[in-house]
Phi, psi and omega in degrees: 000134182284165180299323180296316180294322178297319179295319179296318179298317179296319178297318179298320179296315179298322180295316179297316179299319180295320179295318179297314178300319180295321179300312181291327177295314179296319180298320182289333181270344183268127177300141184278166167287136184248131176256119183264147172229146183289134176288131179298144178272090185231154178208159179229138177278113182262003189299335180279349190247330194237158175256123174066207183275156178262142178279154182283148172207173189291314189250003180168151183275127179278134188228146175281126183283152171293165187302317182298324179283321177300323179293341175281354179105003182284118177290319172202170182248140173254129178279112178237093185293338181286355170287355182295349178275350180289140177231141358299156186272067173287146168304131185218145178212157176275125178261122180255119179251126183240147172223134180282146177088175181277150179301141178232163183295335183268006174293135174288142179301144177285131181302129175085349180082184180231131174293318172205167184225162166234144185224114167230224170287344172247132176270125184240123181248133180248123176233177174233147178238130172246158176248111187223128178053040177077011181227155175271136180231129183272139174242112183243004178215159175289335174300318178294323177297316180296320180299326182274318195247344181284156005283165180269109192256357185204161174300325180294322178288324176298321177298317178298317179298316182297315180297323183284346189278345184185196186275071184232159173217156178264151176224132177227159177053043178292149181234153178293133183230112184287352176277350180261151172257118185266146179254359184226150176280340181227130179243125186243138176297169173301139179215165172227128178242141178274131175237180187302315185247025178154229186217153169242128178232147175252123174240190182223157177218135173231125179297142181262319182254157178113198181239149182292169006286145180258104180270132166277130182246143168276135183236121177265125183237145174257131177241117180278165181297335179266012168092015177270135184241133178217146176284134176265313177196162173216151180206151181289140178241323178194168173210163174259109183302335179295342181257007184299329183256013179275150168232137181223125178233000000 
């Protein structure tokens, strides 16, 4: 191959790379097409768990627990109305247990365990509390959830199982936001699909601790009829460029 041909080949490669980079840049700057799904009409009775009104937050309303719930170790309660699809329909709430500092060997185990955790300079444990037969009962594992609520008999119950299994949230009625950088050409609301051996649901996850960029990811989860939940795939959907240089612990 002559020197001239080598130069042309190198130029063509650089041109293709530049076109690809430009394509992804334009895609990230262009708001995606949004596919909407109707939010299920579900509710949970929180009267056994909280005092007064709950304050607003992005993924669930933070609530001050009643004394009996606070005595179980709950720093605060999160209102998750989409748990209303779980059957039997016991009153249920998310119990958030917090400890300052990093975990140490001399920490006493948290009563009941944690369904999932978050870890920064504050250790955050997520459990569930139900009100059954006039008593509060702690749920600290998915095994305990399955014992209470399986089998999974409906898409609404599958949504509740998926949300309860980890650090996920549902999103409906999403809107195009030009302040966000998108990683996908199509953004889809939370959904639940029926498959042969259970359900597929799409939820979302955004990291809370660490340093940016903080990508919100769509997470596809499989929920079997007997209540086992597993991740099928996850992919980035958007981020806020203003937070790229933030660190949060």
